[in-house]
N, C-alpha and C positions, 0 to 999 in steps of 0.2 A: 274441346281438346286443349290441354295445357300448353303454355308457351315455353319455348326454349329461350333462355336468357343468359347472357354473359355480361356481368357488371364489373367495372373497374373502380375500386375504392382507392382514391389517390391519397387519402389520409392527409397529414400535415406536410405535404410535399408540393413543390412547383410554385414559383412566383407567376406573375401574369404572363411574362414572355415565355416561360417554360410551358405554361398551360396552353397557350396558343400554338406553340411549336408542336407539342405532342398531338394536339387535335389536328393540326395541318397534316402531320405525318399519317395519322389514322385515316383522315378523309382522303388523302392522296391515293390510298389503295382501293378506294371505292368499296367500302365494306357492305354495299348493297348486295354483294355476292352472297350474303348469308340470309337465311330465313329466320335466324335467331334475332331476338331483340338485343341491341347493344346499349348498355348504360355506362355512363361515366360520372363519377362523383368527385369533382374538384373541391378545393377549399372554398369557404363561403365567399371570400373577397373576389374570387375568380368565376363565380357562377354566372353572373350576367354576361361576361365576355364569352364564356363557354356556350351559353344559349345563343348568342349572336353568331358565333363561329359555326355552330352545328345547324343553323337554320336551313331548312330544306334538305336536311340529310335524314337518315334513319337512326341517328344517335339520340338517345334520351339523356338529358342532364338531370342528375339527382343531387340532393343535399345529403350531407353526411349525418345530420342530426337536426332536431327541431324542438323548440320548447312546447310544453303542454298548454301553457296559458295563451289566451288570445292576444294579450298585450299587458303592459304594466311595468312596474319597477323591477325589472330583471336584467340588470346591467350585463352587457356582453352576450345576451341571448338573442335568438332569432325566431320569429313567429311564422306561422303558416301564411298569414297575409303578406308578410315581407317576401317570402319565397314565391307566392303566387304572383306578386307584383312584378317579378322579373321572369315570369313564365316557367318557374320550376314547380313541377307537380308530382315529383317522386322523391321519397325520402328514405334513407337507411335509418332504422331505429334498433337499438339494443345491441349494437356491435360489442364484441367482447371487451374492447378497450374502453368503451363508455361504461360498461358494467364494472370493470376492474379499477379504472383510474378515477372515475367520476362518481362512483357509488350508485349507479342507476339500478334500481330494483325492479322486480317484475311488476310491482304495483305502480311505480312511476311510469314504466313503459306502457302499461295498460292505459294510463291517462294520455300519454303521447299518441298512442294508436287511435284512441277515440277522437282526439282533436284532429289528427291527420285525416281520418276518414270523413269527419264532418266537413272538411274542406275538399273532399274528393281527391285526395292524394292516393297514389299507389305507394304502399308501404313495403319495403324490403325488411322483414323482421328477422333479426339475427338471434341465435342462441347456440349453446354448445357447452361441452364439459371441459374442465381442467384435467390435467394428467392424473391428479390424485383421484378424481372421480372415476376415471376409467380403470385405474389400477385397483380401486376398491369395488369395481363392478356396480357403481352407482350412476353410471352415465345415462342409462335409459330413464331412471327415475328423475334425474336432474333435468334432462331435456323435456320430459313430460311436464314437469312443474313449470318450467319456463314458458312453454307453449300454453298450457292451461291458464296460468295466472296472467299472462300477457295478452292472450287473444280470445279465450273462450267466452268472454263477455260480449263480443260483438255479434250482431244479427247475422244470420246465415247469408243474406243477400250481400253483405259488405265484404265477404270473403273473396268476391271477385277482384277486389283491390289489394289483396294480400299476396305477397311473394315470401316464401320462407327461405332462410339461408342458414344451413347447419354449419357451424364452425367448431370443429374439434380444436379447442384453444391450444392444446399441446402441439398442434401442427401448423400454427400461424407464426411465420417469421423465424421458425426454428430449423427449417430445412427438412423437418420430418413431415411426412404426409400419411394420412390414413390410407390404407390399401383400398383399391377399388371395392373389394369385398366388404371392408369395414364401412365404407361410405354407403354402399348399397344396403347393408344391414340396418344402419340407422335411418336412412331415408325410407325404407320399407316400414320400419317401426313408426315413423312419423306419419306416413300416409295411412297406416292402419288406425292410428290415434285420431286422425281427422274424420274417420268414419263416424265418430261420435257426434260430429256436427252434421254431416250428411254424406251419403255415398257420392253425391255430386261434387261436394267440396273436396273430398279425398281424391277424386279422380282428376279434378280440374286445377288444383292448386300446384303451382310450380315450386319445386324444392331445389334450391341451389346448394352446391357444395363449396365451402370456403375454407381451404386449408392448404396453402402452398401448392396451388395448381400451377403447372408449368407447361410449356409446349410439349415436353417429353412425355408427360403423363395425362394430358387433358383428354385425348381421344379415348383412352381406356376408361378413365373415370366417367366421362360423359356417356359411354356406351351402356352403362348400367341402367336398367329399366326405370328406376325411380329417381335417377339423377337428371334434373332438367336444365343443368347449366352450372355456372360457377360465379361466386363472388371473389374477385381476384384482387389481391393486394399488390405486393411488390412487382409482380410480372406485368401489371397493367401500366407501369410507368415507362415501359419501353414499347413503342408502337409495334415493332416487328414481333415481339413476344406475345403481346396482347392479341394481335390478329391471328397468330398461329393458334392460340388457344381458342379463339372464336371459330376458326376452321375445324377444330377438333370436335365441335358439336354437330357437324353436318352428318 
């Protein structure tokens, strides 16, 4: 049975004090009320503090990115072993901002996925279309190519460590949101695509929706049969909003 997951991607926000305060506020509400997995992804410099703060809770701390190489002359980059050394074992890869601003390609992301899985990470793999792709009815083709080229090289058994996150890029930080029906349509398409790996993978892989999820729309989006949770951006920076979204998955 696939997992229900709500992940907060904090992006380049929150210094150390703000990170600890936000986590304290989340922990104060005792989020053990939920059966969903809760993930938070602070900035790199605050990961170790976040791991310490969430110790003995049901909150998983994730990194927002990871380099594909084991080590070497890659100034400013972070390796799998560095993350494992501070007890971070989950990583977001392929976020639309990494693709758009840092030129990350499907081929590069395939390398990152391979490295992450080699180190037994859980990978939250992101993909999704720009507005022009949807307007030209190319959104299904684009999403299919991102998934095929980024993930279809991995052995079937390793799909146990893959979580998918569909991001309609036109609905991130714009105030626009794909309708619940649009989200379900794409999620169903993705799940059908995964049948090429196996029926088991298609059934058991969690597919998150990531596009301006808010407390007001979370319950309706999460009620769709192929939507298994959300990758939350701006709304995850306020504890009360984030936890209302988490409650929406119940």
